[in-house]
N, C-alpha and C positions, 0 to 999 in steps of 0.2 A: 416430249421434250422434258429436260431435266431443269428443275428449278435454279439451282445454283449456278449451273453453266449459262443459262439464260441471263441471270441477274449479272454475272460477270461480263457477259458481252455488252450489256447496256452499260455497265460502269466503265468499261474501256474505251467506249466510243467518245471522241473528242468532238465531233460536229454536233452543235446543239440541236439542229433539227433532226438529225438522224438518232441521236440519244433520245429525244423526245418520242420519236416513233417506236423506238425499241421499248421504252418505259410502257407507252400505251398498250402494246401488244403483250407485254409481260403481264401488266394489270388486268387485262381482259382475260387472258389464258388462266391466271390465278384464280379470278372470280368464277370462271367456268370449271375449275378444278381439271385442267388439261395438263397440269405440270406434275410430275413425279419428284420426290425429294430423296436424293441420295446424299445422306449427311457425312458419308466418307468421301466425297469429292475432295481433292487436295485444295487448301486454302492458299491464295496467292497473296503476296504482299506487295505494295506499290511504293516505289521510291519518288515517283513524280505523279502529281495530278493529271487527269486526262486533259484538262484545258492547257496543259504546258505546250500542247502541239498547235495551239492557235492563238495564245496570249503570251505577252512578255511578263516574266515574273521578277518582281521587285521586292524589296523590304517594305513592311507596311507604311514606314514614315516616308517612303519614296512615291507612293501611289499619289496621282494628282488630287489636289485638295478641293473639296467642294465649298465654293463660295457663293457667288450670286446664282440664284435660280430662275432669274427672269430674262435670260438669254440662252440662245441654243447651246452654247458651249458649256455654260454651268449646267444647264439641263442635261446634256449628253453626259458629263461627268458624273452627275448624280444617279441618272438612270443606270448608267454602266456599272457604278459601285453596287447599286442594289441587285442589279441583274447577276453580277459575279456572286453575291452571297446566295441567291436563288440556285444558280448553277452548281455551286458548291454544295448547297443543301440537297440537290438532287443525288449527287454522288454520296454524300453522307448517308442518306437514307438507304440507297442500294447497297452501300457497304455494310451498313447495320443489318440488313437482311442477308447478305452474302456471307459475312465472316463469322457469324455466331451461330453454331448448330445446336441441334436437338433442343430447340425452343418449341412452344405450342405453335399450331398453324396460325393463330389469331396474331402471333408475334410477326410472323413473315408478312401477312396480309396487311397489317398496320403500315409496316415501312415501306412497302411497295405503294400502298396507297398514298402515303406521304410523299414519295417520289412522284408519283402522279400528279399531286397537287402542285409540287414545286415546278414541275415542267409547265404547267399552266401558268404559274406566276412568272416564269422566265418568259413565256411567249407573249404575255401581256406586256411586259417591260421591254421585249425586243420590238413589239409593235410601235411602242412609243419612241424608242431610240431611233427606229427608222423614220419617224417624222422629223427628227433634228439631225438626220444624216449620220448616224453613229451605229456601228455594228459591234456585237461582242468580240473583244480582242483588239479593238482600236486603242484602247487605254491600257497602260500596265496594270497588273493585278498582283495581289499578295496571297500567300499560302496559308494564313491564319486558320482557316477551318480545315483544311486539308491536314495540317499539322495536329491539329486537336484530334482528328479522326486516327492519325498514326499513333499518337500518345495513348489513345484508349483502344487500341486494337486487340489487346490481349485479354480483355475481360468486358463482358457485356454490361455488367452493373457499372463499371467505369464509363462505358460508352453512354449508357442512359444518363448518367449523371452529368457528364461533361458536355455532351452534344445537346440534347433536347432542354434539360433542366438547368442548365447553366448558360450556355451561348445562345440557344434560341430564346430562352426567356429573356435574356438580355435583349434581344430584338423586340419584345413586346414593350420594353421600355424606351427603346430608341425610336420605333416607329412613330409614336404620337409627337414627339419633339420634332422629327422632320415634317410631319403634317402641319404642325403649328407654324414652323419656319415659312412653308409654303403659303400658308392662309395670310401671312403678313405681306405678301406681295399683291399687285393688283390682279384680278381675276382675269385670266386668259384661258381659251380652251385647253391649251397644254397643261397649265398648271391645274386645272380642275380635273384633267384626265389622270394627272399623276396622283393627285390627292385620293380620287376615286379607287385607283389601284392600289395604292398604299392601304387604304381602309380594307379592301378585300383581302390583301395579304396579311394584315392584322388579325382580322377575324379568323381566318383560317390557320394562322400559326398558333392561335390559342388552342386549336384541337391538336395540332402536331406536339406542342408541349404536354398537353394532358395525355397523349399517348406514351410520350417518354415518362411522364409521372407514373402512368399505369404499370409500366414494365419495371420502373425503378423499385416501386413498391412490392411488386410480384417477386422480384429478385431478392429484396430485403427479407420478405417473408420466407422465402425458400431457404435462405441462408442464416435465419434466425438472427438478423442484424436490425438494430433500431434505425429508424429513417435519418436520424441525425448523422448517420454515416456520410451522408451527403456533403456535409461541411467539412468533415475529415478528408474526403477525396478531393474536394475543390481546393483545399488548402495545400494538399500535396502537389497538384498540378499547377495551382495558380497561387503561389505563396503570398500572404498578406491581402487576399481578396476581401476579407472582412473588414479591413480599414478603409476599403474604397466604396463607400457607401453614398450612393446618389439617390435620385428620384425613382421610385418603383411604381409600375403600373399595378397597383394592388389588385383592383377589380379584375383585369386580365389574368394576372397570376393566380388569383383565387380560383377562377373558372378553369384554370390549367391544372388545379390540383394541389398548389401550394397551401399549407395550412398558415393560419395567422401566426403561430409560434415560430414558424420558419421565417415569415415575412418580418416580424418584429425584430428577429435576430439580424435579418439583413438591413435593418435601418428604418421599416415602416413606422410612421407615428401612429397611424390609426389603422385598425383592420376588424372587420366584422364578419 
């Protein structure tokens, strides 16, 4: 079997369960080195995300708002929103492995391993959604992460900057905020299960951002670029980002590879 064709097959699949099975098979075959790499395989572009076949796509502002989390509807909306992030992350990891050629084997292994983790995260959330009578696709979704993948499709350095080091790292800041909100509600089995799931996701997302940081710095070194190019790329893709400074999960970001110099430039008051 050829790696890029198998990765494309998983990337195209819209059914979450089938996609998960394909990623598991791909991960197992890659670990056992059963796949050959043909770097000249044509690279396809995608105009629509794989989930377009099963979910209604709307503008980000039109996605159902997350309000109360102590009733089944509020929990369903929250879980669906997070599950959509995890589904999108599966595809972004697969695309990062599929789209960029002539990288070291460890690069491809890292991103298939990330996709494998994201499948597990999605399945954890899917099980919680089932408890409140929700399935993925029941609520409208936006394409923000897919759009970020399209924007960074031409350059692996831009992809490592935009996706793991910017967007996923932002999740390290957002996740604890959601956990704190949930902890303000009376404890129920559903809320406790959601909190535990979010904690698992947070811990493992640190590793994913670290992998992105690893390949970002590898590419900077290979191109003789200073790591401060990160800020240049982000400003080009997201103008004015440095003026939007909020709370940073400094501990998680440090574990994921960010330097104190970078974090202070992002607005961190303390960093050791």
